C-alpha positions in Angstrom: 31.2 63.7 -71.8 28.0 64.2 -73.6 29.9 65.5 -76.7 31.8 62.1 -76.9 30.2 59.7 -79.4 30.6 56.0 -78.9 29.9 53.5 -81.6 26.9 51.3 -81.2 29.1 48.2 -80.7 31.2 49.9 -78.0 28.2 51.3 -76.2 26.4 47.9 -76.2 29.6 46.2 -74.8 29.9 49.0 -72.2 26.3 48.6 -71.0 26.9 44.8 -70.8 29.9 45.4 -68.6 28.1 47.8 -66.4 25.1 45.4 -66.0 27.5 42.5 -65.2 29.3 44.6 -62.6 25.9 45.4 -61.0 24.9 41.8 -60.9 28.3 40.8 -59.5 27.9 43.4 -56.7 24.5 41.9 -55.8 25.8 38.4 -55.8 28.9 39.4 -53.7 26.5 41.1 -51.2 24.5 38.0 -50.9 27.5 35.9 -50.4 28.9 38.4 -47.8 25.6 38.6 -45.8 24.4 35.1 -46.4 21.0 36.6 -47.3 19.3 37.0 -50.5 16.8 39.4 -49.0 18.5 42.1 -46.9 15.8 44.8 -47.1 12.3 45.3 -48.1 13.7 46.5 -51.5 15.0 43.1 -52.3 11.6 41.3 -51.7 9.0 43.1 -49.6 6.8 40.0 -49.1 9.6 37.7 -48.0 11.3 40.4 -45.9 8.3 41.3 -43.8 7.2 37.7 -43.4 10.6 36.7 -42.3 10.8 39.6 -39.9 7.5 38.5 -38.3 8.8 34.9 -37.9 12.1 36.1 -36.5 10.4 38.5 -34.0 8.3 35.7 -32.7 11.3 33.5 -32.4 13.1 36.2 -30.4 10.1 36.6 -28.1 10.0 32.8 -27.5 13.8 32.9 -26.9 13.2 35.3 -24.0 10.5 33.0 -22.6 12.8 30.1 -23.0 15.3 31.8 -20.7 12.6 32.3 -18.1 11.5 28.7 -18.5 15.1 27.6 -17.8 15.1 29.7 -14.6 11.7 28.1 -13.6 13.2 24.7 -14.1 16.1 25.6 -11.8 13.7 27.0 -9.1 11.7 23.8 -9.2 14.9 21.7 -9.1 16.1 23.6 -6.0 12.8 22.9 -4.2 12.9 19.2 -5.2 16.5 19.0 -3.8 15.2 20.6 -0.6 12.4 18.1 -0.3 14.8 15.2 -0.9 17.0 16.5 1.9 14.0 17.1 4.2 12.7 13.6 3.6 16.0 12.1 4.7 15.9 14.3 7.9 12.3 13.2 8.6 13.3 9.6 8.2 16.2 10.2 10.6 13.7 11.7 13.1 11.6 8.6 12.7 14.6 6.4 13.4 15.3 8.4 16.6 11.7 7.8 17.7 12.1 4.1 17.0 15.3 4.1 19.0 13.6 5.8 21.9 10.8 3.2 21.7 13.4 0.4 22.0 14.8 1.9 25.2 13.0 2.0 28.6 15.5 4.5 30.0 13.9 7.9 30.6 17.3 9.5 30.3 18.1 7.9 26.9 14.6 8.9 25.8 15.2 12.5 26.9 18.5 12.5 24.9 16.6 11.1 21.8 14.0 13.9 22.2 16.7 16.5 22.2 18.2 15.0 19.0 14.8 14.8 17.5 14.3 18.6 18.1 17.7 19.3 16.5 16.6 17.4 13.4 13.4 19.5 13.2 15.6 22.6 13.4 17.7 21.3 10.5 14.5 20.6 8.5 13.5 24.3 8.8 17.0 25.4 7.9 17.1 23.2 4.7 13.7 24.6 3.7 14.9 28.2 4.2 18.0 27.5 2.1 16.2 25.9 -0.9 15.8 29.2 -2.8 16.9 30.0 -6.3 17.4 33.7 -7.3 15.2 34.8 -4.4 12.3 32.4 -5.2 11.8 29.5 -2.7 9.0 27.1 -3.3 9.4 25.7 0.3 9.0 29.1 2.0 5.2 29.6 1.6 3.4 32.9 1.0 4.9 35.1 -1.7 6.9 32.4 -3.3 4.4 31.0 -5.9 6.0 30.4 -9.3 4.5 31.2 -12.7 6.0 29.8 -15.9 4.8 31.5 -19.1 5.0 29.4 -22.3 3.8 31.7 -25.1 4.3 35.4 -26.1 0.7 36.5 -25.1 0.9 34.7 -21.7 -2.3 32.7 -22.5 -0.3 29.5 -21.9 1.2 29.2 -18.4 1.7 27.0 -15.4 1.3 28.2 -11.8 3.3 26.3 -9.1 2.1 26.9 -5.6 4.7 27.1 -2.8 4.5 25.2 0.5 5.8 26.3 3.8 8.3 23.9 5.5 10.3 26.7 7.2 8.1 26.1 10.2 7.6 22.4 10.9 4.7 23.1 13.3 2.3 24.4 10.6 -0.7 22.1 10.1 -0.6 23.0 6.4 3.0 21.8 6.2 4.7 19.0 8.1 2.8 19.4 11.4 5.7 18.4 13.5 6.2 20.1 16.8 9.3 20.2 19.0 9.2 17.8 21.8 9.5 18.7 25.5 13.1 17.8 26.4 12.2 17.4 30.0 13.2 19.4 33.1 14.6 17.6 36.1 13.9 17.8 39.8 15.9 17.7 43.0 15.6 16.5 46.6 17.9 15.9 49.6 18.1 13.6 52.6 20.0 13.5 55.8 22.3 10.7 56.9 22.7 10.5 60.6 23.0 7.9 63.3 24.3 6.7 66.6 24.2 3.5 68.6 24.3 2.0 72.1 24.9 -1.5 73.3 23.1 -3.2 76.2 24.2 -6.5 77.6 21.3 -8.8 78.5 22.4 -11.3 81.1 20.5 -13.6 83.4 21.4 -15.7 86.4 23.1 -18.3 84.2 25.0 -15.8 82.0 24.2 -14.3 78.6 20.8 -14.7 77.1 20.0 -15.9 73.6 17.4 -14.7 71.2 14.8 -17.3 72.5 15.3 -16.5 76.1 12.4 -14.8 77.8 13.0 -11.2 79.0 12.0 -12.3 82.5 15.3 -14.2 82.7 17.2 -10.9 82.3 18.5 -9.1 85.3 17.4 -5.9 83.5 13.8 -6.9 82.8 12.0 -8.9 85.5 8.4 -8.4 84.8 5.8 -7.1 82.4 6.3 -3.5 81.3 5.8 -1.1 78.5 8.8 0.2 76.6 8.6 3.7 75.2 11.0 5.2 72.6 11.2 8.9 73.5 12.7 11.6 71.2 15.3 13.3 73.4 15.6 16.2 70.9 12.1 17.4 71.5 11.8 20.4 73.7 9.6 20.4 76.7 7.8 17.2 77.3 9.6 14.3 75.6 7.7 13.0 72.6 6.7 9.3 72.7 7.5 7.8 69.4 6.0 4.4 70.0 5.7 1.8 72.7 5.5 -2.0 73.0 4.0 -4.1 75.7 6.5 -6.6 77.1 4.5 -9.6 78.4 5.8 -12.2 80.8 6.4 -14.7 78.0 8.1 -12.2 75.7 11.5 -13.3 74.4 14.7 -11.3 73.5 13.8 -11.7 69.9 10.4 -10.1 70.6 12.3 -7.1 72.1 14.6 -6.9 69.0 11.5 -7.0 66.8 9.9 -4.2 68.8 13.0 -2.1 68.2 13.1 -2.9 64.5 9.4 -2.0 64.1 10.3 1.7 64.9 11.1 3.8 61.9 14.7 4.8 61.8 15.7 2.4 64.5 17.5 -0.9 64.0 18.5 -3.5 66.6 20.9 -6.4 66.4 21.4 -9.1 69.1 24.6 -11.1 69.4 23.9 -14.4 71.2 27.6 -15.1 71.8 27.8 -12.3 74.4 24.2 -11.2 74.9 24.9 -7.7 73.5 21.9 -5.9 72.1 23.1 -3.1 69.8 20.6 -0.4 69.0 21.1 2.0 66.1 19.0 5.2 65.6 18.9 8.0 63.1 18.1 10.5 65.9 18.6 11.0 69.6 16.6 8.3 71.4 15.8 7.4 75.0 14.4 4.0 75.8 12.3 4.9 78.7 10.8 2.6 81.4 8.1 5.0 82.6 5.1 3.0 81.6 1.5 3.1 82.7 0.9 4.0 86.3 -0.4 0.5 87.0 3.1 -1.0 86.3 4.9 -1.3 89.6 8.2 -2.8 88.5 10.4 -0.6 86.4 12.6 -1.5 83.5 16.1 -1.1 84.7 18.0 -0.5 81.4 19.0 2.9 82.6 21.4 5.3 80.9 22.6 2.6 78.6 19.3 2.9 76.8 20.2 6.4 75.4 21.3 6.8 71.8 23.0 10.1 70.7 22.8 10.5 67.0 24.9 12.8 64.9 25.4 13.6 61.2 27.4 11.0 59.3 30.6 12.1 57.6 31.7 11.1 54.1 33.9 8.3 55.6 31.2 7.0 58.0 29.9 3.5 57.3 26.3 3.3 56.2 25.6 0.7 58.9 26.2 3.5 61.5 22.7 4.7 60.5 19.5 3.0 61.6 18.4 2.8 58.0 21.0 0.5 56.6 22.1 -3.1 57.3 24.7 -5.3 55.7 23.0 -7.0 52.8 20.5 -4.2 52.0 20.3 -3.5 48.3 19.7 0.1 47.1 18.4 0.5 43.6 17.8 3.5 41.4 14.8 3.3 39.0 13.3 6.0 36.7 9.7 6.8 36.0 9.4 3.9 33.5 10.5 1.5 36.3 13.8 1.1 34.3 16.5 0.1 36.8 19.6 2.3 36.4 21.7 0.2 38.8 21.9 -1.4 42.3 24.2 -1.1 45.3 24.6 -3.8 47.9 25.6 -2.5 51.3 28.6 -4.2 52.9 30.1 -3.8 56.3 32.7 -1.4 54.9 30.3 0.6 52.6 30.6 4.4 53.4 28.6 7.4 52.7 31.0 8.3 49.9 30.3 4.9 48.3 26.6 5.7 48.3 27.1 9.2 47.0 29.3 8.0 44.2 26.9 5.3 43.3 24.1 7.8 42.9 26.4 10.2 41.1 27.6 7.6 38.6 24.5 7.6 36.3 23.8 9.8 33.3 21.3 12.5 34.1 21.7 12.0 37.9 24.1 14.0 40.1 24.7 13.7 43.8 26.7 15.7 46.4 27.3 15.2 50.1 27.8 18.0 52.6 27.2 18.3 56.3 25.5 15.0 56.7 23.1 15.7 53.8 23.0 14.1 50.3 21.5 16.3 47.6 20.3 14.6 44.5 19.2 16.1 41.2 17.8 14.1 38.3 16.9 15.0 34.7 14.1 12.5 34.9 11.8 10.9 37.4 13.9 9.0 39.9 13.2 6.6 42.8 15.7 5.3 45.2 14.6 2.0 46.9 16.2 0.0 49.7 15.3 -3.7 49.9 16.1 -6.1 52.7 15.5 -9.8 52.4 13.5 -9.3 49.2 11.1 -6.9 50.8 10.9 -3.1 51.1 13.0 -1.9 53.9 10.8 0.2 56.2 13.8 1.5 58.1 14.0 4.6 55.9 12.9 7.3 58.3 10.6 10.0 57.0 12.8 12.6 58.7 15.7 11.3 56.7 14.0 10.6 53.3 11.6 13.4 52.8 8.0 12.3 52.2 8.8 8.7 51.7 7.3 5.4 52.7 8.2 1.8 52.4 11.9 2.3 52.2 12.0 4.6 49.1 11.9 8.2 48.1 11.3 9.8 44.7 12.2 12.8 42.6 9.5 14.0 40.3 10.8 15.7 37.2 9.3 19.1 36.7 8.5 18.1 33.1 8.8 14.8 31.3 10.4 14.6 27.9 8.2 14.1 24.8 9.4 10.6 24.6 8.7 9.7 28.2 6.1 7.0 27.4 5.5 4.5 24.6 2.2 6.3 23.7 4.0 9.6 23.4 6.5 8.0 21.0 3.9 6.2 18.9 2.0 9.4 18.5 5.1 11.1 17.3 5.8 8.3 14.8 2.3 8.6 13.5 2.9 12.3 12.8 6.2 11.5 11.1 4.5 9.0 8.9 2.0 11.7 7.9 4.8 14.1 7.2 6.6 11.6 5.0 3.4 11.1 3.1 3.1 14.8 2.7 6.6 15.1 1.4 6.2 12.3 -1.1 3.0 13.8 -2.4 4.6 17.3 -2.7 7.7 15.8 -4.4 5.4 14.1 -6.9 3.7 17.4 -7.5 6.9 19.2 -8.1 8.1 16.4 -10.3 5.0 16.7 -12.5 5.5 20.5 -12.7 9.1 20.1 -13.6 8.2 17.6 -16.3 5.7 20.0 -17.8 8.1 23.0 -17.8 11.0 20.9 -19.3 8.6 19.5 -21.9 7.5 23.0 -22.9 11.1 24.1 -22.8 12.0 21.5 -25.4 8.9 22.3 -27.4 9.8 26.0 -27.4 13.4 25.3 -28.5 12.1 23.3 -31.4 9.5 25.9 -32.3 12.2 28.6 -32.3 14.3 26.5 -34.6 11.3 26.0 -36.9 10.5 29.8 -37.0 14.1 30.7 -37.6 14.4 28.0 -40.3 11.2 29.4 -42.0 12.6 32.9 -41.9 15.8 31.7 -43.3 14.1 30.0 -46.2 12.6 33.3 -47.1 15.7 35.4 -46.8 18.9 33.3 -46.8 20.9 32.9 -49.9 22.0 29.6 -51.5 25.7 30.1 -51.4 26.3 27.3 -54.0 23.9 29.0 -56.4 25.3 32.5 -55.7 28.8 31.1 -56.1 28.0 29.7 -59.5 26.3 33.0 -60.4 29.4 34.9 -59.4 31.6 32.6 -61.5 29.3 33.0 -64.5 29.2 36.8 -64.1 33.0 36.8 -63.9 33.1 34.8 -67.2 30.6 37.2 -68.7 32.6 40.2 -67.5 35.7 38.7 -69.1 33.9 38.1 -72.4 32.3 41.5 -72.4 35.7 43.1 -71.9 37.1 41.1 -74.8 34.1 42.1 -76.9 34.6 45.7 -76.0 38.2 45.4 -77.0 37.2 44.0 -80.4 34.7 46.8 -80.9 37.3 49.4 -80.1 39.7 47.9 -82.6 37.1 48.3 -85.4 37.0 52.0 -84.6 40.8 52.2 -84.6 41.0 51.0 -88.2 40.2 54.6 -89.2 43.6 55.7 -87.9 45.2 53.7 -90.7 43.8 56.1 -93.2 46.1 58.7 -91.8 
């Protein structure tokens, strides 16, 4: 090719076409890549400056992703605190409900519900994690949000521990004692005998003196002797019958004996004596008494265990009109039962068994009672305590009542207990609100830095783009101009070639 000689005009046009093609290739590359600087050869200063800006933007982009995860972690903790706050408010409502009730059983139930709410609080705290990070789970869960590429700008968010409500550094709420009940039992037994008191003129009335009776003719001492005792009979009590003593005095002396009840019918002079145990009315008084009481065998009472169908009035402890009440340790009355002539042991058992937290069963003359709370069973007669409840029937009781002491009272047993719990709940609510505010502040900071970082990345990428990106409008115009130039150069080359072809005409 070196031996081929081109005219000056053709060579100039050819060089122009080659140069135009090179320019067109550059413009087309810019339009294809969108960049006017694709390598350091294009513009070293702009290329390396833009690379530095883009690298920083990429680093901040990575941090931006981490910030987004930090935001989600804080939001998860905030959602947890919101749910826990509602549960604490529910626990406070339970405490207030307990305060409005005097029933120990209801308070015991509220205490159990309160404990369940605390369990749910701990569960919510444990479930408030995001990607393995839980700001409500304490040690090892602190969060660090980094805001710049050299980690000199950062935010540390300290975790709190609500997974254990008892922690003093957390909510400081302890489970309440739910209470543990107690039990007792008492025997129901009885028997009766009837003695007819008559005088010379017929039946006696309650105001008649005993000296008018054919059975009692002078002053003597009456002794109530326990037949069941082995060996020498045990004297339970005695009363001095004076010359002026009336039938009513005798009735009163019987009624003064624990577990013994007497009723006198003036219409026929019958004195009926009820006793909870075998009893002998003895007339062996002091040695100085010469005239004996001639009541005889009729003065014996043989008691036996009552059956479920026995009427309560078969016992020396109960009389028609007596009122039996059940009260708990707060003196809250569960209910009352008035004894009628037809009231049976089953009726009493069912009455006791009818209340929440109290159960009763009857077997072999014995009523067994269990109670979830403190319980007292009282019997009242004519507005006063009935002292006919015998200690052998109602274990360790006096004044017509016996009690069950719960092995452990519930944490809501007293008003003071409830008020102390409400105070702790108020402190816990304050703690939660403060912590929610702290998390809210941290969330605001991270979200603000997240927005700032997004804008900064846009600024860096925009700056890098200004150094390297091509103006497509300008490059499009350049390409059109080069295409026009190329067309003109081709035409010019054609004209130059025609001038050389004129030589051919000579031949």
